[in-house]
Every structure is written in C-alpha cells, then in structure tokens.
C-alpha angles and dihedrals in degrees: 000000000000128000116195116202119193128206139165103066123132147115119317135167124246110283093024130120137236134181118211121202130200121190115194116204122195129032113019089195090060092055098059088133123039122184145178121226129178136201124196122198111284093006136101121259111265134196112247104176143334138196134192129219089258092053103257109148141193127191127188114256091235092065107019094109091053109028130060133182128213138169140212105206093188088062096031086230130140126201133204114202110200120191134176090021120203132200089252089063088069107119146108107279118213130196118214134184137190147125095278134021088240092052108046102162101172125065135181125225094255135244125237120238116189122184113196127200 
C-alpha cells in the first residue's frame, strides 16, 4: 500500500513559481511510477508529468517549457517545479503512484494551486 501526500500548493501571482512535493509512504516497489495530474474547475483531469524510479520522465506539451519533474528515491518523494505560472495553471494538483503509468493505483488528496492576475 502506498499513500501519496502532496504539499506546496498555494496562491501565486502570474509569472511566479511554486514547487510541489509528494511524499509516498509505504511500498517503494509499488511506486515505480509517480505522476502529477491536475484538474481545473469544469475540466477533466489531465496528466502533467510523470517520472519512473529509474528517472525517465514525461511532461505534457502544454507545460514542458515551464514545468519540470524530479524525484528523490531515497525519500520516495517526487517534485514538480512550476515556473512562469499562468492563470490557466490554476487547478487542484494530484500526485499518483503505481507500477505503471497506465495503472496508477494510489492517489493523494490534492493540493490547490491558484495563479492570480
């Protein structure tokens, strides 16, 4: 069993930066892939970025020039660095973990990111 816990959300002005953290307790094996999703009001949840235990990453085209993902395996923690934030980045950001990107079984409760203009 894995329990992801997000932190680092908040209110930021346009152009600012935030770093989200997600610490996954429990089985490290079960968190081979860790990912960040986001869901804005009235919109579907979308994949923002993911990273494997070995360090392979993927970042959505819509944010790849501004967001980056990294991971500290010793702490089983994943980070999402968000720069040059825009109002459209406002959403609840969720951390997820699992063996495969297509089978992320464990989800955090989400952290709110609000970008104000």
